[in-house]
TORDO-826827 format. One line per field, with one value per residue (C-alpha): chain; x, y, z. Coordinates in nm, 4 decimals. Each point is the difference from the previous one (the first is absolute). Layout:
! TORDO-826827
ch = [A_...] $
px = [X_...] $
py = [Y_...] $
pz = [Z_...] $
! end
This chain:
! TORDO-826827
ch = [A_A_A_A_A_A_A_A_A_A_A_A_A_A_A_A_A_A_A_A_A_A_A_A_A_A_A_A_A_A_A_A_A_A_A_A_A_A_A_A_A_A_A_A_A_A_A_A_A_A_A_A_A_A_A_A_A_A_A_A_A_A_A_A_A_A_A_A_A_A_A_A_A_A_A_A_A_A_A_A_A_A_A_A_A_A_A_A_A_A_A_A_A_A_A_A_A_A_A_A_A_A_A_A_A_A_A_A_A_A_A_A_A_A_A_A_A_A_A_A_A_A_A_A_A_A_A_A_A_A_A_A_A_A_A_A_A_A_A_A_A_A_A_A_A_A_A_A_A_A_A_A_A_A_A_A_A_A_A_A_A_A_A_A_A_A_A_A_A_A_A_A_A_A_A_A_A_A_A_A_A_A_A_A_A_A_A_A_A_A_A_A_A_A_A_A_A_A_A_A_A_A_A_A_A_A_A_A_A_A_A_A_A_A_A_A_A_A_A_A_A_A_A_A_A_A_A_A_A_A_A_A_A_A_A_A_A_A_A_A_A_A_A_A_A_A_A_A_A_A_A_A_A_A_A_A_A_A_A_A_A_A_A_A_A_A_A_A_A_A_A_A_A_A_A_A_A_A_A_A_A_A_A_A_A_A_A_A_A_A_A_A_A_A_A_A_A_A_A_A_A_A_A_A_A_A_A_A_A_A_A_A_A_A_A_A_A_A_A_A_A_A_A_A_A_A_A_A_A_A_A_A_A_A_A_A_A_A_A_A_A_A_A_A_A_A_A_A_A_A_A_A_A_A_A_A_A_A_A_A_A_A_A_A_A_A_A_A_A_A_A_A_A_A_A_A_A_A_A_A_A_A_A_A_A_A_A_A_A_A_A_A_A_A_A_A_A_A_A_A_A_A_A_A_A_A_A_A_A_A_A_A_A_A_A_A_A_A_A_A_A_A_A_A_A_A_A_A_A_A_A_A_A_A_A_A_A_A_A_A_A_A_A_A_A_A_A_A_A_A_A_A_A_A_A_A] $
px = [-2.2103_0.0324_0.2528_0.0311_0.1559_-0.2702_0.0810_-0.0530_0.2554_-0.0764_-0.3722_0.0019_-0.0875_0.2815_-0.0210_0.3186_0.0113_0.2997_0.2538_0.2741_-0.1167_0.3619_0.0823_0.0772_-0.2754_0.2474_0.0765_-0.3686_-0.0980_0.2677_0.0052_-0.3549_-0.1946_0.2423_-0.0351_0.3550_-0.0431_0.1098_0.3789_0.2663_0.2890_0.1652_-0.2195_0.0577_-0.2387_0.2497_-0.0626_-0.3797_-0.0180_-0.2415_-0.2341_-0.3666_-0.2864_-0.2092_-0.3436_-0.1848_-0.3001_0.0864_-0.2509_-0.2655_0.2201_0.2683_0.3712_0.2521_0.3591_0.3001_0.1851_0.3069_-0.1399_0.3455_-0.0051_-0.3762_-0.1430_-0.2970_-0.2020_0.0051_-0.2275_-0.2961_-0.2959_0.1569_0.0262_0.3296_0.0316_0.2829_0.0997_-0.2162_-0.3014_0.0287_-0.1886_0.0961_0.0390_0.1078_0.3284_0.0807_-0.1027_0.2099_0.3063_-0.0537_-0.0588_0.3093_0.2274_0.0419_0.1112_0.3446_0.1204_-0.3367_0.1136_-0.0742_-0.3086_-0.2701_0.1321_-0.0018_-0.3513_-0.1275_0.1758_-0.1576_-0.3360_0.0132_0.0747_-0.2864_-0.2529_0.1010_0.0132_0.3147_0.1417_0.3604_0.2051_0.0410_0.3707_-0.0848_-0.2699_0.2539_0.3062_-0.0361_0.0151_0.3340_0.0347_0.3137_-0.0383_0.0083_-0.3452_-0.1336_-0.0822_-0.2619_-0.1374_-0.0524_-0.1597_-0.2320_-0.0906_-0.1131_-0.1717_-0.2075_-0.2003_-0.0886_-0.1332_-0.2024_-0.3601_-0.1637_-0.3224_0.1831_0.2242_-0.2957_-0.1818_0.3125_0.0226_-0.3666_0.0319_0.3157_-0.1542_-0.2940_0.2318_0.2124_-0.3061_-0.0971_0.3205_-0.0010_0.1478_0.0643_0.3320_0.1998_0.2002_0.1605_0.2654_0.2370_-0.1065_-0.2327_-0.1566_-0.1992_-0.2323_0.0293_0.2941_-0.1422_0.0207_0.3546_0.1130_-0.1623_0.1604_0.3473_-0.0386_-0.0662_0.2649_0.2617_0.2515_-0.2315_0.1280_-0.1863_-0.0654_-0.0901_0.0961_0.2493_0.2433_0.2812_-0.1412_-0.0691_0.3734_0.0316_-0.2260_0.1508_0.3677_0.0604_-0.2521_-0.1516_-0.3512_-0.2107_-0.1217_-0.2514_-0.0979_-0.2546_-0.1009_-0.0745_-0.1357_-0.3664_0.0067_-0.2296_0.1477_0.3529_-0.1035_-0.1274_0.1665_-0.1199_0.1139_0.0033_0.0879_0.3704_0.0662_-0.1113_-0.0987_0.0931_-0.0982_0.2727_-0.1411_-0.0385_0.1958_0.2401_-0.2495_-0.2714_0.2311_0.1517_-0.2413_0.0203_0.3780_0.0477_-0.2205_0.2473_0.2801_0.0562_0.3392_-0.1776_-0.2184_0.3078_0.1744_-0.3029_-0.0240_0.3465_-0.0714_-0.0402_-0.2519_-0.3780_-0.0204_0.2059_-0.1755_-0.3400_0.0926_0.2705_-0.1001_0.1583_-0.0525_0.1708_0.2958_0.0476_-0.0419_0.2392_0.2714_0.2185_0.2779_-0.0753_-0.3783_-0.0826_-0.3031_0.1780_0.2312_-0.3025_-0.2045_0.2913_0.0507_-0.3720_0.0124_-0.2532_-0.1246_-0.1462_-0.2996_0.0935_-0.2544_0.0429_-0.3276_-0.2111_0.3024_0.0949_0.3082_0.1476_0.3670_0.1960_0.1527_0.3437_-0.0181_-0.1419_0.3194_0.2411_0.2466_0.0327_-0.3432_-0.1036_-0.2644_-0.1898_-0.2905_-0.0926_-0.1217_-0.3529_0.0215_-0.0662_-0.0032_-0.3631_0.0511_0.2404_-0.0373_0.1762_0.0179_-0.0524_0.2572_-0.0448_-0.0383_0.3425_0.1753_0.2588_0.0075_0.1796_0.0381_0.2582_0.0635_0.3282_0.0019_0.1728_-0.3263_-0.2492_-0.3061_-0.0648_0.3375_0.1126_0.1628_0.3690_-0.0898_-0.3407_-0.0295_-0.2689_0.0537_-0.2448_0.0739_-0.2318_0.0217_0.0954_0.2604_0.0638_-0.0512_0.2328_-0.0610_0.1815_-0.0372_0.2934_0.2421_-0.0272_-0.1455_-0.3376_-0.1626_0.1158_0.0115_0.3262_-0.0212_0.3467_-0.0551_-0.3350_0.1684_0.2817_-0.2326_-0.0411_0.3700_-0.0429_-0.0244_0.3738_-0.0056_-0.2991_0.1715_0.3101_-0.2213_-0.1521_0.3325_-0.0524_-0.3605_0.0679_0.2664_-0.1713_0.0963_0.1200_-0.2066_-0.1002_-0.2206_0.2562_0.3251_0.0165_0.1802_-0.2699_-0.2799_0.1501_0.1001_-0.3411_-0.1800_0.2029_-0.0729_-0.3714_0.0098_0.1726_-0.2744_-0.2607_0.1872_0.0146_-0.3707_0.0547_-0.2947_0.0113_-0.1119_0.2281_0.2052_-0.3079_-0.1712_0.2840_-0.1044_0.1871] $
py = [2.4142_-0.3372_-0.0297_-0.3744_-0.2786_-0.2567_-0.3515_-0.3682_-0.2337_-0.3677_0.0854_0.2318_0.3675_0.2277_0.3755_0.1879_0.3694_0.0226_-0.2259_0.1517_-0.0675_-0.0186_-0.2774_-0.3235_-0.2578_-0.2624_0.1727_0.0748_-0.3634_-0.1395_0.2591_0.1382_-0.3110_-0.2756_-0.1696_-0.1317_-0.2468_0.2800_0.0059_0.2651_-0.1286_0.2921_0.3057_0.1224_-0.1972_-0.2589_-0.3294_-0.0367_-0.1312_0.2837_-0.0636_0.0721_0.0051_0.3120_-0.0234_0.2946_0.0655_0.0688_0.0477_-0.1781_-0.3012_-0.0959_0.0343_-0.1825_0.1252_-0.1285_0.2851_0.0400_0.1187_0.1080_0.3030_0.0492_0.3076_-0.0672_0.2841_-0.1611_-0.2796_0.2380_-0.1435_-0.3449_-0.3323_-0.1454_-0.3765_-0.1444_-0.3612_-0.0102_0.0784_-0.3263_-0.2894_-0.3411_0.1521_-0.2157_0.1951_-0.1040_-0.3603_-0.0157_0.1254_-0.2784_-0.2660_0.0988_0.0601_0.3624_0.1247_-0.0621_0.2430_0.1735_0.3627_0.0802_-0.2228_0.2606_0.2271_-0.2815_-0.1005_0.3534_0.0390_-0.3268_0.1070_0.3146_-0.2178_-0.2310_0.2824_0.2144_-0.2693_0.1799_-0.1387_0.0492_-0.3099_-0.1368_0.0825_0.3643_-0.0069_-0.0955_0.1773_0.2627_-0.2587_-0.1346_-0.3455_-0.0323_-0.3794_-0.0345_-0.1566_0.1410_-0.3324_-0.1123_0.3556_0.0000_-0.3409_0.1442_0.2790_-0.2623_-0.2085_0.2886_0.0299_-0.3685_0.0508_0.3095_0.0159_0.2255_0.0541_0.0902_0.2424_0.1711_0.0356_0.1518_0.2490_0.0998_0.0612_0.2042_0.2011_0.0950_0.1016_0.2190_0.1671_0.1155_0.2012_0.3788_0.1291_0.3665_0.1744_-0.0676_0.2275_-0.1512_0.1941_0.1217_-0.2707_0.0973_-0.2411_0.1994_-0.1548_0.2656_0.1635_0.3433_-0.0870_-0.1279_0.3114_0.2352_-0.1819_0.0184_0.3724_0.0518_-0.2524_-0.0178_-0.1740_-0.2947_-0.3422_-0.1481_-0.3668_-0.2308_-0.3670_0.0647_-0.2640_0.2518_0.2346_-0.2979_-0.0473_0.3495_-0.1189_-0.3465_0.0624_0.3715_0.0103_0.3204_0.1232_0.1204_0.3148_0.0938_-0.2431_0.0043_-0.3338_-0.0142_-0.3552_0.1054_0.2842_-0.1256_0.2081_-0.1178_-0.3660_0.0293_-0.1718_0.0699_-0.1370_0.2442_-0.0608_0.0795_0.0008_-0.0963_0.2568_-0.1464_0.1687_0.0878_-0.2426_-0.2990_-0.2954_-0.2176_-0.2833_0.2121_0.1415_-0.3374_-0.0972_0.3382_0.0265_-0.3631_0.0648_0.2642_-0.2580_-0.3397_0.1121_0.2570_-0.2686_-0.2131_0.2931_0.0722_-0.3677_0.0316_0.3349_-0.0874_-0.2797_-0.0284_0.1650_0.2971_0.0315_-0.0077_0.3120_0.1869_0.2562_0.1274_0.3573_-0.0699_-0.1681_0.3028_0.2582_-0.1928_0.0932_-0.2993_-0.0526_-0.3744_0.0061_-0.2629_0.1678_0.3195_-0.1362_-0.1571_0.3192_0.2141_-0.2222_0.0277_0.3823_0.0086_0.3281_0.1003_0.2105_0.2009_0.1851_0.2751_0.1366_0.0575_0.0423_-0.2935_-0.0287_-0.2726_-0.0934_-0.2531_-0.2662_0.0617_0.3552_-0.0952_-0.0798_0.2751_-0.1986_-0.2837_-0.0472_0.3400_0.0964_0.2963_-0.0587_0.3222_0.0238_-0.1363_-0.1494_-0.3664_-0.2437_-0.0211_-0.2404_-0.1434_-0.0140_-0.3037_-0.0199_-0.3284_-0.1250_0.0990_-0.2832_-0.1385_0.1557_-0.2069_-0.0115_-0.1970_0.0250_-0.1774_-0.0298_-0.1186_-0.0914_-0.2472_-0.1891_-0.0646_0.0756_0.2926_0.1703_0.3547_0.0438_0.0514_0.1209_0.0410_0.0993_0.0641_0.0579_0.1370_0.0463_0.0903_0.2260_0.2996_0.0638_-0.3095_0.0273_-0.1888_0.0309_-0.1418_-0.0357_-0.0584_0.1862_0.3546_0.2100_-0.0183_-0.2293_0.1501_-0.0260_-0.0783_0.2890_-0.0349_-0.3702_0.0793_0.2347_-0.2446_-0.2953_0.0948_-0.0814_-0.3499_-0.1753_0.0208_0.3764_0.0262_-0.2190_0.2210_0.3058_-0.1553_0.0562_0.3718_-0.0061_-0.1632_-0.0245_-0.2457_-0.0515_-0.3169_-0.1297_-0.3296_-0.0910_0.0442_0.1697_0.2936_-0.2220_-0.2649_0.2528_0.1625_-0.3296_-0.1519_0.3055_-0.0250_-0.3711_0.0588_0.2486_-0.2651_-0.2483_0.2493_0.0559_-0.3756_-0.0412_-0.2190_0.0171_0.0290_-0.3613_-0.1577_-0.2054_-0.1101_-0.1261_-0.2214_-0.3631_-0.2327] $
pz = [2.0975_0.1699_0.2847_0.0496_-0.2061_-0.0809_-0.1192_0.0736_0.1551_-0.0552_-0.0128_0.3031_-0.0484_0.1189_0.0598_0.0930_0.0849_0.2331_-0.1718_-0.2162_-0.3606_-0.1188_0.2452_-0.1821_-0.0178_0.1221_0.3293_0.0568_-0.0601_0.2287_0.2764_0.0119_-0.1032_0.1053_-0.3388_-0.0068_-0.2845_-0.2321_0.0340_-0.0376_-0.2072_-0.1770_0.0699_-0.3548_-0.2202_-0.1235_0.1796_0.0087_0.3579_0.0800_-0.2943_0.0588_-0.2481_-0.0510_-0.1615_-0.1499_-0.2193_-0.3607_-0.2827_0.2032_0.0649_0.2507_-0.0435_0.2171_0.0158_0.1978_0.1699_0.2196_0.3322_0.1204_-0.2334_-0.0253_0.1730_0.2272_-0.1512_-0.3440_0.1295_0.0141_-0.1909_-0.0351_0.1791_0.1149_0.0386_0.2067_0.0460_0.3151_-0.2165_-0.1932_0.1569_-0.1407_-0.3432_-0.2987_-0.0097_0.3559_-0.0577_-0.3158_0.1897_0.2546_-0.2640_-0.1991_0.3029_-0.1063_0.3402_0.1460_0.2676_-0.0435_0.0229_-0.3632_-0.0181_0.0847_-0.2744_-0.2533_0.1067_-0.0536_-0.3360_-0.1137_0.1438_-0.2157_-0.3014_0.0959_0.0396_-0.2953_-0.2657_-0.1087_-0.3249_0.1111_0.0714_0.3516_-0.0186_-0.0630_0.2689_0.2695_-0.1434_0.2737_0.2788_0.1176_0.1564_0.2105_0.0089_-0.3829_0.0077_-0.3255_-0.1664_0.2569_0.0170_-0.3772_0.0299_0.2650_-0.2424_-0.2498_0.2667_0.1419_-0.3197_0.0176_0.3528_-0.0876_0.1209_-0.2592_0.1917_0.3192_-0.1881_-0.1655_0.3315_0.1534_-0.2863_0.0276_0.3726_-0.0505_-0.2830_0.2222_0.2832_-0.2237_-0.1515_0.3492_0.0499_-0.0575_-0.3260_0.0851_0.0550_0.3133_0.2282_0.3094_0.1869_-0.2758_-0.2489_-0.2838_-0.2498_-0.2584_-0.2550_-0.2732_-0.1725_0.0909_0.3714_-0.0446_-0.1859_0.2523_0.2939_-0.1566_-0.0683_0.3707_0.1141_-0.2764_0.2287_0.0659_-0.1018_-0.2946_0.0704_-0.2871_0.0318_0.2784_-0.1265_0.0398_0.2658_0.2233_0.0399_0.1445_0.2806_0.0534_-0.0749_0.0525_0.2904_-0.1307_0.0639_-0.2921_0.1725_-0.2704_-0.2730_-0.2798_-0.1530_-0.3740_-0.0086_0.0320_-0.2560_-0.2744_-0.2837_0.0814_-0.0072_-0.3570_-0.2966_-0.3536_-0.3315_-0.2902_-0.3642_0.0342_0.3729_0.3499_0.2626_0.3384_0.3263_0.2456_0.2596_-0.2334_0.1371_-0.1954_0.0280_-0.1614_-0.2679_-0.0880_-0.2783_-0.1735_0.0135_-0.1014_-0.3027_-0.1188_-0.0110_0.1697_0.1357_0.2156_0.1515_0.0672_0.1676_0.2199_0.0941_0.1526_0.1687_0.3647_0.0516_-0.0090_0.3432_-0.1199_-0.3355_0.1719_0.1991_-0.1940_-0.2614_-0.3193_0.1149_0.3314_-0.1680_-0.2245_0.2771_0.2227_-0.2529_0.0740_-0.2570_0.0046_-0.0381_-0.2614_-0.1574_-0.1052_-0.2750_-0.1706_0.0289_-0.1201_-0.3029_-0.0812_0.0338_0.2832_0.1450_0.3360_0.0921_0.3104_0.2118_0.2565_0.1296_-0.3116_-0.2243_-0.2238_-0.2174_-0.2185_0.0329_-0.2012_0.2233_-0.1524_0.1380_0.3403_0.1936_0.0987_0.2135_0.2464_0.1616_-0.1398_-0.2524_-0.1388_0.2416_0.1771_0.3608_0.0150_-0.3508_-0.0727_-0.2915_-0.1053_-0.2912_-0.2564_-0.3772_-0.1432_-0.3810_-0.1812_-0.2485_-0.3625_-0.2527_-0.0866_0.3000_0.1825_0.3807_0.2702_0.3779_0.2152_0.3740_0.1511_0.3693_0.2285_0.0572_-0.2758_0.2128_0.2296_-0.0138_-0.0654_-0.3397_-0.0493_-0.3499_-0.1591_-0.3645_-0.2604_-0.3727_-0.2549_-0.3691_-0.2859_-0.3021_0.2125_0.2682_0.2155_0.3762_0.2354_0.3750_0.3020_0.3738_0.2345_-0.2251_0.1372_0.2811_-0.1741_-0.2535_-0.3282_-0.3757_-0.1776_-0.2418_-0.1535_-0.0583_-0.1606_-0.2470_-0.0703_-0.0616_-0.3669_-0.0394_0.1424_0.3327_0.0720_-0.0440_0.2325_0.2601_-0.0108_0.0479_0.3130_0.1729_-0.0630_0.1159_0.3369_0.2676_0.2379_0.3632_0.1694_0.2914_0.1610_-0.2959_-0.2763_-0.0907_-0.2392_-0.2521_0.0184_-0.0401_-0.3085_-0.1594_0.0723_-0.1407_-0.3206_-0.0294_0.0519_-0.2856_-0.2127_0.0931_-0.1138_-0.3250_-0.0539_0.0745_0.3070_0.2390_0.3770_0.0491_-0.2626_0.2473_0.1946_-0.3120_-0.1228_-0.0320_0.2391] $
! end
């Protein structure tokens, strides 16, 4: 069992055996390595000032992902290479920012540069607006930054980029691939190792993407005394398409699940596009979002409406649980000590089925929902699911039964299904009224993007 974290930083081999693996990458970069180009803006993964790019080998090739270093655990870098703004030397992204006057006060600039660098290296088909949606500019300088994003591709040196990739691929291939145990941090490579560890230490914190757990470190100032990282467990990174469903491993990220879930229905892809930003979706996992048991998690209404189920494992014992029976109360579930979500089974839509998903939030991009809803109707019992309406994500069972009597009857029944709370995101009245109106939109066949697609 290896006892040191092994990775590359801007081309330099790094081996750490005494550092706390749950320390944030941001604090390590700034305090231990004096690489202060990476900034702290929010310390919760919202502003993008701390964006770094992480490269890893995948299926023989290279994958580049932008990540928020402020909530990224140091131990998760094992086997990868991290690139910071200091690691770019006269790169086309930097030159384009200069040419297009993309920097004003400059505080957010390194984060924007790294987000654009990830776009440059990945050949990602997403739009530039989506690529930088997780980066906030306090100087309202988005126009020149977008222009720089276009300009960087014109300045690209293909041969130089290929040589850089080949060198990085060789470096990454030299890193060890075995399991890691440093202090109280364990990163297994097989599901058997993970299950055995959790049997012995059932109170250990399960770390997946860390997009929520990271806030315990940065905001609540808590130490993760014992943590087990699922991001290197091969079986839990697997995603398979079957005839009638998708099997999605518990450690599959939103970025990796996007194509499969979008193929089920375009509304799901649109909802995921607004879930966090590229930095969050590159790290956050479906399994983590479900296990977190937040009443406002955006993936759960969709999965509830699709009648998804979970494969739970404790030691060698495996059981299947329907998602609509998983939650037992606020932030509580049926998970037993030492049990974890091994995978999800997400059914496809039957031919002729109707489906819609909607997200209401104060900001269009990267905001927590006031109300999230998903509706599914076919020849059988309809399934209506909501987030933000109760202590847990939940189905509207009375509305489902009343739907056969018309939309108005179903909307009236929603008032019996839910008694939402008022908070800083929305009042109880707004939540209930909005939920009823979303059900009316579904009944009328109005899609989630209807207003955005209106011709000017």
